N, C-alpha and C positions, 0 to 999 in steps of 0.2 A: 328777350334775346333771340328767340326763334325768328320773329318777324324781322329783326335787324339783319340777321344773316341772310334770310331769304331775299330781302330787298337789295342787299349788297350784291348777291349773286345775280339777281335779275338785271341790275344795271350793268354789271360786268359782261353778261351774256350778249348785251346789245352791241358790243364791239364787233362781233362776227355777224350777228343777225342783221343789223342795220345795213351794212354795205353788201352782204353776200346772200342774205335770205330773209328779206323783210316780211315775206308772207308767214314766216315762222314766229313773228313777234306775237301774234294773237295767242297761239297755244302756250308760248313761253310765259307771257305776262299773266295769262289765265291760271297757269300752273302755280305761279308765284302767289296769286291771290288765294288759291286753295291752301297752300302751305303756310301762308302768313295769316290766315283767318284767325282773328282774335277770339279767345274763349269767351270773354265778356263783351258781346257785341252791343254797340250803342250807335245812336244816330249821329253820324259824323258830318253829313252834308249840312251846310248852312240852310236853314228852313226855306229862306227866300228862293234859293236855287233848286232845292229838292222838290218843292211842290210843283214848280214849272217843269222840271226835267222828268219826274215820275209821271206827271200829268201827260206829257208828250208821249211817253212810252205807253201809258194806258190808252190814250187816244189812238195810237198806232195799232194796238191790239183790237180795239173796237172797230176800226176801219176795215178789218179783214172780213167783217160781216157782209159788206157790199163790194168788196174789192174784186178787181179783175183777175188777180192771181189765185189760181185754183190750188188749194193745199191737197197734196196726194194723201191717200190712206197711210197712216203712220204705222207701217208694217216692217220698216227696215231703217237702218241708219241713214241711208240716202234720203229717205222721206223726211226724217227728223232734221237732216242737214238743210233741207229746203224751207223749214218752218222758221222764217226770219224773226218772228216775234219771240220765239223761245230763245234764240241766240241773243237777241237784243236784251231781253230781261237778264239772262245769265251774265252778259258782258257788263251791264250796269251794276249788277250785284258784285261782280268781281272788282270793278272800279271802286265801289263803296267799301269793300273789304280792304283794299290796298290803302285808301285814304284813311280809313279808321286805324289800320295797323301803324301807319306813319304817325298819326296823331298821338298814339299811345307810347311811342318810343321815348327813351330818355335823351337828354342833350348829348350824352356821350355817343350813343348810337347815331344820332342825327349828324354829328361831326364826321363819323366814319362814312355815313351815306353820302355826305357832301363831297368828301374826297373821292369816293368811288364814282359818283356821278360825274365829277369834273374830269377825272382821269379817263373814264370810258368815253365821254363826249369828245375830248381832245383827240383821243386815239381814232375815233370814228372819223373826225374831220381830217386827220392826217392820212388815214387809209383812203378815204374818198378823194382827197387831193392827189395822192400818188396814182390812184387808179385813173383819175382824170388826165394826168400827164402821160400815162403809159398806155392809154386805150384799154383800160380794164384788163391788163395783162395778168395780174395775180388771180383775178376771177377766172380767166381762161385756163391757167395752170390748175387751179383748184377743181374746176369742173371737168377738166381732162382726166384728172386722177380718178374721178368717179365714173368715167366712161361717157361723159357728155361732151358734145362738140358744138358749141354755140358760135354763130358768126358775130362779127364786131357789133352790128346794130343791136343784136339781142343782148350782148354783154353790156353795152352802154345803157340799154333800157333797164336791165335788172339792177345794175350797180347804182345807176343814177337815182333810182327810187329811194335809196337810203338817204338821199339829201333831204327828203321830206321829214324823216325822223330827226335828222340833224337840226333842221330849222325849228322844230318844236322844242328842242333842248338848248338852242343857241343862246337865247337871251338870259335865261336863268344862269347858265354856266358862265357866260360873259360877265354878268354882274358879280358872281362869286370870284372870278379871277381878278376883276377890277378891285374888289375889296381886299383880296389877298395880295394885291400888288404883284401879280404874276404876269408881267408884260409879255414875256416870250411865249408863254402858253396862250395868252390872249391873241397874239399875232398869228400863231399857228391855227387857232380856231377860226379866225376871220379868213385867213388865206384858204384853208381847206373848204370852208363853206362856200366861198366865192368861186373857187375853181370848180367845185362840183356843179354848181348852178350854171356856170358859163360853158364848161366843157361838155356836159352831157345834154346841152340844148333843152333845158327845162325852163320854159317860159314862166310857168307858175311859180317856180322857185325864185327866179329873178324878180318877179313882181312882188312876191312875199318879202324878199330881202329889202327891196326899195321901200315898200309901203310900211313895213314894221320899223325900218330905220327912221323914216320921217316921223312916225308916231312916237318912237322913243325920244327923239330929239325935241319934238314939240311938247311932250309931257314934261321933260326936264325944264323947259322954258315956261310953260303955262300949265302947271300940274292940275289945278282945280278945274280949269276949263276943259282940258282933255279928258279928265275923269268923267265928266258929264257928257262930253261931245262924242267920244268914240263909241261907247255902248249905244247911245241914242242913234247915231248914224247907221250902225250895224242893224239895229232893230228895225229902223225905217226901211233899210234896203231889203231886209227879208220880206217884210209885208209888201213893199212896193216893187219887188223884183219882176213880176210878170209885166206890169205896166212899163217899168223901166226898159226891159228887154224889147218889148213891143215897139217902143219909141226909137230905140237905138239901132236895132238890127237892120232895119230897112235902109239906114243911112250909111252903113259900112261899105267900103269899096271892096266888094266880094271878089272881084277879078284879081286883085293884088294880094289877097290873103293866102298864106300857105295852106296846103290841102288839109292838114290836121286842124287848123283853125276854122277853115270853111266847114269841115264836118261838124265842129262844135256849133257853129252858127246855124247850120241846117237843123241840128238836134234841138237847139234852144228855140228856134222859131216854131218847130213842130210841137215842142213841149208847151210853149205859151199858148198855141192854138187849142191844145187839149185842155189846158187849165181853164181857159175862158168858157169852155163848154160845161165844166163841172167844178166851178170855183169854190163852192161852199164846203162840200164834203170830200172832194178828191176821189181818186180811183182806188184807194186802199193801199195798205202797206205792200211794198215790193211790186206795185203795178207797173213800174218802169220797165220791168223785164218782159212785159207782155206785148209791147209794141214792136212786133218782129217783122213787119213788112220790109222787104229788101228794096232799097233805093240805090241810086248811083250818084256819086259826087266826083266829078272829074274822072269818070271811068272807074272809080273805086267803089265796089259794092259794100254797103253797110245797112244795118237795120235802122228803122226810124229813130230808135233810141238804143244806143249800144250799152245795154245792161242798166245804165243810169244816165241822167241828163248831163253829167259832168258839171253840175251846179247844185250845191246843197239847197239853196233857197228855192229854186225851181222844183227840185225833187220833193221837198216838203209840200209845196203847193200842189204838185201833181198827185201825190199819193195821199196826203193828209188834209188837203184843202185849206181854206182860210182859217179854220179853227187850229189846225196844226201850225200854220205860220204864226199865228198870234201867240201860241204857247212857246214856240221857239224864240220869238222876239222877247217875250217876258223873261225867258231864261237868261238871255243876254243882259237885259235891263236890270235883273236881280243882282248882277255883279256890282252895280254902281255903288250901293251903300257899303259893300264889303271892301271897296278900295279906299274909303275915306280914312281909316286909321293908319294906312301904310305911309311909309316915307316917300319922298319924291322919287328916289331911285327905284324903289319897289313898285310904285305905281307905273313908272315907265316900263319896267320889266314885264309886268302883268299885261299891260295894254299892248306892248309890242308883240308878246307871245300870242295874245288873242288875235291880233291883226294877222300874224303869220298863219294861224289856223284858219281864219276867215277867208283869206285870199286863196289859200290852197283848196279849201273845201268848195269854193265857188268856181274853181277852174279845173279841178282834177278828178277827185275820187267820189265814189258813191258814199252817201252818208252812213249807210248801214254796214259797210265793209268791216269785217271783224278786225283785220290788222290795223285799220285806220282808227277804229274806236280805242283799241288797246294802245296805239301810239299816242293818241290824245291823252289817255290816262297817264302814261309815262310823263308826258309833258306837264300835266297838272301836278304830278308828284314833284317834278323838278322845280316848278314855280314855288310850291309850298316849302321845299327845302331851302331855296335860295333867299327867301325873304328874311328880313332881320328878325331875330328871335322875339323881340318885344312887340312885334306887330302881329295882327291876326287877320285872316281872310275868311 
């Protein structure tokens, strides 16, 4: 009962956190993990995924022995906050606790959770849709009340980030609404998600919507083929990302690219060059933060890598080397046998959600960002809730 209440409150809290305070998702979900921690703890991850995932975390910790990132003396909270491996271990443990708690719930509590998840997600979509139409007016009023005065660009940036949370919840909730024959709610979800991506000028969100939509439709059409093809293509792209980027970046029409995309291209090219110099071992966990030489792109000053390469596959290669990229690829491939028992619709949902994550991860955020890891965890919980009860993942 305790875990059911905690998870319901966690999903409900996303209604405000996703559109107006996405950075708060990490502590919110982590707190939920602590409160929902089951008394009888057991291994809840499928072993195929667990070995690869925990192996990747272990390798990340080992890589700090030769890494470029200098860990300060652990004499204050600020020093602990910079110890990325500690945060990574705690976040993975929190994700494990939440998935375990969900697995132990009764069918009655799962039904309550599905209703809470669907209601919260549709409300997030509607809020983001209204904010898109109004120029984030409610966010302006809200922040003014607490003494902050953000300009329009800043408001759009902050509110638009909630669209990434929405995208990781979109397909599970859309499938639930379809099964419940709630067409009006489904239309509201689709409109809110689309308005957010288009109005807030989020290219990665638009690409994630298009790519995941294609994967969803293709899986409904050729379920068995896509179940094998999608994880395989993702795994190959992780391993081959440096070579792929090296071949593609030089052929891009850089003069016609928007400045924000040209900055990405410059970062990606620099990252690829560094990878080829130390491809096997990488530069160690969190090394992306250490390339701080200031350069200029169209008169805009930036560091060689702005905190992270804005590409998860390149970040893994840069920091954890070829060994890390292989472990990450195996983690994706390990999902393939878990998809086999699922219905055609559930396979489409899982693969579409995985595609949304993959696209966003390779165009936007740092792989180790706390709010992003916890958002992924929420997305995984949503997928597990939305599948048909008779199936297993």
